[in-house]
C-alpha positions as CSV (number, residue, x, y, z in Angstrom):
1,M,81.8,110.1,95.2
2,G,82.7,110.6,99.0
3,E,80.9,107.5,100.2
4,Q,82.7,105.4,97.3
5,K,86.1,106.9,98.6
6,R,85.2,105.6,102.1
7,D,84.0,102.2,101.6
8,L,87.3,101.7,99.4
9,A,89.1,102.9,102.6
10,L,87.0,100.4,104.8
11,F,87.7,97.8,102.3
12,V,91.6,98.1,102.0
13,T,91.6,98.2,105.8
14,A,89.6,95.4,106.3
15,T,91.9,93.3,103.6
16,F,95.0,94.6,105.4
17,F,94.2,93.2,108.8
18,I,93.1,89.8,107.5
19,Y,96.1,89.5,105.7
20,A,98.2,90.5,107.8
21,F,96.9,87.8,110.1
22,T,97.9,85.3,107.8
23,T,101.1,86.9,106.8
24,V,102.2,86.3,110.4
25,Y,102.2,82.3,109.7
26,Y,104.4,83.1,106.4
27,L,107.7,82.5,108.6
28,F,105.6,79.7,111.2
29,A,107.4,77.0,109.3
30,S,110.7,78.7,110.2
31,F,109.5,79.2,113.3
32,L,108.5,75.4,114.2
33,E,111.8,74.3,112.7
34,G,113.7,76.4,115.2
35,Q,111.8,74.6,117.7
36,G,113.3,71.2,116.7
37,R,110.3,69.7,114.5
38,G,111.0,67.7,111.6
39,S,110.6,68.8,108.1
40,A,107.9,66.4,107.4
41,A,106.1,67.1,110.8
42,V,106.5,70.9,109.9
43,G,105.2,70.3,106.0
44,L,102.0,68.3,107.7
45,L,101.4,71.3,110.2
46,I,101.3,73.9,107.6
47,S,99.4,72.2,105.2
48,A,96.9,71.5,107.6
49,Y,96.1,75.2,107.7
50,Y,95.5,75.3,103.9
51,V,93.7,72.4,103.9
52,T,91.2,73.5,106.4
53,V,91.2,76.9,104.2
54,S,90.4,74.9,101.4
55,V,87.7,73.0,102.9
56,I,86.0,75.8,104.5
57,R,85.6,78.1,101.5
58,P,82.4,76.6,100.0
59,F,81.0,76.8,103.6
60,G,82.0,80.4,103.9
61,G,80.0,81.1,101.0
62,W,76.8,79.6,102.9
63,M,77.7,81.6,105.5
64,T,77.6,84.5,103.9
65,E,74.3,84.1,102.3
66,Q,72.8,82.5,105.1
67,M,73.9,84.9,108.0
68,G,74.8,88.0,106.1
69,V,78.1,89.6,105.6
70,R,78.6,91.5,108.9
71,K,78.0,88.3,111.0
72,T,79.9,86.2,109.0
73,L,82.9,88.6,109.4
74,V,82.4,89.0,113.2
75,A,82.6,85.3,113.6
76,A,85.2,84.6,111.5
77,G,87.5,87.1,112.8
78,L,87.1,86.0,116.6
79,I,87.5,82.3,115.5
80,A,90.7,83.1,113.9
81,A,91.9,85.2,117.0
82,V,91.1,82.0,119.1
83,G,93.0,79.9,116.7
84,G,96.1,82.1,116.9
85,L,96.1,82.1,120.7
86,L,96.5,78.0,120.8
87,P,100.3,77.9,120.1
88,L,101.1,79.6,123.0
89,G,103.4,78.0,125.7
90,D,104.4,74.9,125.0
91,P,102.5,73.3,122.6
92,S,102.2,69.5,121.8
93,T,101.8,68.6,117.7
94,A,98.3,67.9,118.7
95,R,97.1,71.4,120.0
96,L,99.4,73.1,117.1
97,L,97.5,71.0,114.6
98,L,94.2,72.2,116.2
99,A,95.2,75.7,116.1
100,R,96.0,75.5,112.4
101,V,92.3,74.2,111.8
102,V,91.0,76.7,113.9
103,T,92.6,79.6,111.9
104,G,92.0,78.3,108.9
105,V,88.2,78.3,109.5
106,G,88.4,81.8,110.6
107,F,90.6,83.0,107.7
108,G,88.8,81.4,105.0
109,S,85.6,82.2,106.1
110,Y,86.3,86.2,106.6
111,C,87.9,86.0,103.2
112,V,84.9,84.6,101.2
113,A,82.5,87.1,102.9
114,L,84.5,90.2,102.3
115,T,85.2,89.7,98.7
116,S,81.8,88.9,98.1
117,L,80.4,92.0,99.7
118,Q,82.9,93.6,97.7
119,C,81.7,91.9,94.0
120,L,78.0,93.1,95.0
121,V,79.0,96.6,96.0
122,V,81.3,97.9,93.8
123,P,80.2,98.7,90.0
124,D,81.2,96.4,87.3
125,R,83.0,99.3,85.5
126,L,85.2,99.9,88.2
127,R,85.7,96.2,89.4
128,G,89.6,96.2,87.9
129,S,90.9,99.3,89.5
130,T,88.8,98.9,92.8
131,F,90.3,95.2,93.5
132,A,93.6,96.5,92.7
133,M,93.4,99.2,95.2
134,T,91.8,96.8,97.8
135,T,94.0,94.2,97.5
136,I,97.0,96.5,98.6
137,G,95.7,95.9,102.1
138,S,97.0,92.4,101.2
139,I,100.3,93.4,100.0
140,A,101.2,95.9,102.9
141,P,101.2,93.2,105.5
142,L,104.3,91.8,103.5
143,F,106.5,95.1,104.0
144,L,104.9,96.5,107.3
145,V,104.1,92.7,109.4
146,I,106.6,90.4,108.0
147,P,109.7,92.6,109.3
148,V,108.2,92.9,112.6
149,A,107.7,89.2,112.8
150,D,111.1,88.1,111.6
151,G,112.7,90.8,113.9
152,L,110.6,89.2,116.9
153,L,111.9,85.5,115.8
154,Q,115.2,86.6,115.5
155,R,115.2,88.0,118.9
156,G,113.7,84.8,120.1
157,L,110.9,87.0,121.4
158,F,108.5,83.8,120.5
159,T,105.4,84.6,122.5
160,A,105.4,87.9,120.8
161,Y,105.7,86.6,117.7
162,L,102.7,84.4,118.1
163,I,100.5,87.2,119.9
164,E,101.0,89.3,116.7
165,A,98.6,87.2,115.0
166,P,95.6,87.1,117.3
167,L,95.7,90.6,117.8
168,L,95.3,91.4,114.0
169,A,92.5,88.8,113.7
170,L,90.5,90.9,116.7
171,A,91.3,93.9,114.6
172,A,89.6,92.1,111.3
173,A,86.3,91.1,113.5
174,T,86.0,94.9,114.3
175,M,86.0,96.4,111.0
176,A,82.9,94.1,109.8
177,F,80.7,96.9,112.1
178,F,82.3,99.5,109.5
179,L,81.9,98.1,106.2
180,P,78.9,98.8,104.2
181,D,76.6,95.7,104.5
182,R,74.2,96.6,101.7
183,E,73.6,96.8,97.6
184,D,73.2,100.5,96.5
185,G,74.4,102.6,93.6
186,A,75.1,100.5,90.7
187,C,73.9,97.2,92.6
188,V,70.7,95.6,93.0
189,T,68.4,94.3,95.6
190,R,69.9,90.8,97.0
191,P,69.2,88.2,94.7
192,A,68.0,84.8,95.2
193,W,71.4,82.7,95.7
194,G,71.8,80.7,92.4
195,S,73.5,76.9,92.4
196,Y,76.9,75.7,91.9
197,G,75.6,73.8,88.8
198,Q,74.5,77.4,87.3
199,L,78.0,78.8,88.3
200,F,80.2,76.2,86.3
201,A,77.8,76.4,83.2
202,Q,79.1,80.1,83.3
203,S,81.4,80.3,80.1
204,G,85.3,80.7,81.1
205,M,84.6,79.9,84.9
206,K,86.3,76.6,84.5
207,L,89.4,78.0,82.7
208,L,89.3,80.6,85.8
209,L,89.4,78.3,88.1
210,L,92.5,76.4,86.4
211,S,94.1,80.0,86.0
212,A,94.0,80.9,89.8
213,F,95.1,77.3,91.1
214,A,98.1,77.5,88.9
215,F,98.8,81.6,90.0
216,A,98.6,80.0,93.7
217,V,101.7,77.5,92.9
218,T,103.7,80.7,92.6
219,D,101.9,82.5,95.1
220,S,102.3,79.8,98.0
221,A,105.9,79.5,97.4
222,I,106.4,82.4,99.5
223,V,105.6,80.6,102.5
224,Y,109.1,78.6,102.1
225,V,111.3,81.8,100.9
226,A,112.7,82.2,104.6
227,N,113.6,78.3,104.4
228,L,115.3,79.1,100.9
229,A,117.2,82.0,101.9
230,G,118.4,80.3,105.3
231,A,120.0,77.6,103.6
232,K,122.0,80.0,101.9
233,G,123.0,81.9,105.2
234,L,120.3,85.0,104.1
235,S,117.3,86.5,105.2
236,A,114.1,86.3,103.5
237,S,113.4,90.0,104.6
238,P,114.6,91.6,101.0
239,F,112.5,89.3,98.9
240,I,109.3,89.8,101.1
241,A,109.7,93.3,101.6
242,I,110.5,94.3,98.0
243,S,108.1,92.1,96.4
244,G,105.5,94.1,98.6
245,V,106.6,97.2,97.8
246,A,106.6,96.2,93.8
247,A,103.2,94.8,94.1
248,L,101.8,98.2,96.0
249,V,103.4,100.4,93.1
250,V,102.0,98.3,90.4
251,R,98.4,98.4,91.8
252,L,98.5,102.1,92.6
253,L,99.8,103.0,89.1
254,G,98.6,100.1,87.0
255,R,95.1,100.1,88.6
256,N,93.4,101.6,85.6
257,L,95.0,99.2,83.0
258,M,92.8,96.6,84.8
259,D,89.8,98.2,83.8
260,R,91.3,99.0,80.3
261,L,92.8,95.8,79.1
262,P,90.8,92.4,78.9
263,R,91.4,91.2,82.3
264,R,91.6,87.5,80.8
265,K,94.4,88.3,78.9
266,L,96.4,89.8,82.1
267,A,96.2,86.7,83.9
268,G,98.4,84.2,82.6
269,P,101.3,86.4,82.1
270,S,101.0,88.2,85.7
271,F,101.8,84.8,87.4
272,G,104.4,83.8,84.9
273,L,106.2,86.5,86.3
274,M,106.0,85.5,89.6
275,A,107.1,82.0,88.1
276,L,110.4,83.6,86.6
277,A,111.1,84.9,90.0
278,L,110.8,82.0,92.0
279,L,113.6,80.3,89.4
280,W,115.7,83.7,89.9
281,A,115.5,83.0,93.8
282,S,116.5,79.7,93.9
283,A,119.8,80.4,92.1
284,A,120.4,83.6,94.0
285,G,123.6,83.7,96.1
286,N,123.4,87.0,98.0
287,R,120.7,89.8,99.3
288,T,120.5,91.9,95.9
289,G,120.0,88.6,93.9
290,L,117.0,88.0,96.5
291,A,115.7,91.5,96.4
292,L,115.7,91.7,92.7
293,A,113.8,88.5,92.4
294,G,111.5,90.0,94.7
295,A,110.8,93.0,92.9
296,L,109.9,90.9,89.7
297,F,108.0,88.6,92.0
298,G,105.7,91.7,93.2
299,A,105.0,92.7,89.9
300,G,103.8,89.8,88.9
301,L,101.6,89.6,92.1
302,G,100.3,93.0,91.6
303,V,98.6,92.2,88.7
304,A,97.5,88.5,89.4
305,F,95.6,88.4,92.3
306,P,93.1,91.1,91.9
307,V,92.7,90.2,88.5
308,H,91.6,86.6,89.2
309,L,89.3,88.3,92.0
310,A,87.8,90.8,89.4
311,L,87.1,87.9,86.9
312,V,84.3,86.4,89.1
313,G,82.5,89.5,88.8
314,D,83.0,89.3,84.9
315,L,82.1,85.8,84.3
316,A,79.3,85.1,86.8
317,P,76.2,87.5,87.2
318,A,75.5,88.7,91.1
319,E,73.3,85.8,92.3
320,L,76.3,83.7,91.5
321,R,79.4,85.8,93.0
322,P,79.2,84.5,96.5
323,K,79.9,80.9,95.3
324,G,82.1,81.8,92.4
325,T,84.2,83.6,95.0
326,A,84.6,80.6,97.1
327,M,85.5,78.3,94.2
328,V,88.0,80.7,93.0
329,Y,89.5,80.8,96.6
330,L,89.4,77.3,96.7
331,A,91.3,76.6,93.6
332,Q,94.1,78.9,95.0
333,D,94.2,76.8,98.3
334,L,94.4,73.6,96.5
335,S,98.1,75.1,95.6
336,W,98.6,76.5,98.9
337,M,97.5,73.2,100.6
338,G,99.7,71.0,98.4
339,L,102.9,72.8,98.7
340,P,104.3,72.4,102.1
341,L,103.5,68.5,101.6
342,F,105.6,68.7,97.8
343,I,108.5,70.8,99.7
344,G,108.3,69.0,103.0
345,F,109.0,65.4,100.9
346,T,110.7,66.3,97.9
347,S,113.1,68.8,99.4
348,P,115.4,65.9,100.6
349,L,115.4,64.1,97.3
350,L,115.8,67.5,95.0
351,G,117.2,70.0,97.3
352,L,114.9,73.1,98.3
353,P,116.3,75.1,95.6
354,G,115.5,72.2,93.2
355,A,111.8,72.0,94.5
356,F,111.3,75.7,93.8
357,R,112.8,75.1,90.2
358,A,110.2,72.2,89.7
359,L,107.2,74.4,91.1
360,A,108.4,77.6,88.8
361,G,108.7,75.3,85.7
362,F,105.1,73.9,86.2
363,A,103.7,77.3,87.0
364,L,105.6,78.9,83.6
365,A,104.3,76.1,81.6
366,A,101.0,76.7,82.7
367,S,101.1,80.4,82.5
368,V,102.1,80.0,78.4
369,A,99.2,77.7,78.2
370,L,96.5,79.4,80.0
371,T,97.1,82.8,78.1
372,L,96.4,80.9,74.8
373,F,93.2,79.8,76.2
374,W,92.3,83.0,77.2
375,K,93.0,84.6,73.7
376,R,90.9,82.0,71.7
377,P,88.0,83.7,70.2
378,S,85.2,82.0,72.0
379,R,86.5,83.8,75.3
380,A,86.6,87.2,73.8
């Protein structure tokens, strides 16, 4: 039991550092616009990161299988740190584009390796609650890192803002030397890895990928919350910080429910709450409204993210979990990749609030449809 608690603490810490790294860039669109770059150029630069993360996910799964978890985590963390240093100074658009690609390679590979390791190490009966706890590390940066980054930008300390991310990436790389790199306890000897054909043949896997994509439509919108709030003369901190606290509370108090209740039935309603929160945020005209919308957003996020990751282990045997993890992340990344382009090119036509409402409407409809699909008897 003591070793399980130690491993859990290590997973939480590693998750925190790598997500703190990417959370710094939630304000990157606002930073770029403040440097005088147009909305279309900003959309392309933001999207480049998520395109790279999407493309690298399957490669991250292959790296994990071939190199082992520890070497993959170290390499990925160092790559992310190097990419984070490139925007320093007065970079050209080409250099910024390179920075986005390099950081995307590091972040995407690190997440696949870390989640694959957890799927292998954690016993099946504890997977929901354990993922709920470890993904607290992905939420904590919203109220620990975002306020610091936002404060640096508000004070014009741009170099300090940019140096924050590579330091966090180095901390993530260091965590690789402490994480368990083994299969023990309830786990079995390292399997012969399966194929993608076998993965897609698993019952429910395609539905999981659709659900992961729809969830990420709402999740990725947080990148533009700062722009939405700024257009109203408000700060994004109330929405982002409160959403982080709400997600943290939900994961702490409701973690055991993710083992007791069917995780398939939790997936759709959880990101449906996030879609409603985006609709609320698009209409909010003051800090209180944004904070309340953030609380609803965080409540949904607190369930949606760990449930979708835990479902990989529910639907796929051990030999397919690295590839299953990579595919779920890839499905999510497609939304993160497309959202900056959608916002960048449609907000001049619909307005930023209108673009948010269009995204939220799609996600809400998807939530209802996927909830009904998961409830079919064949999914029981």
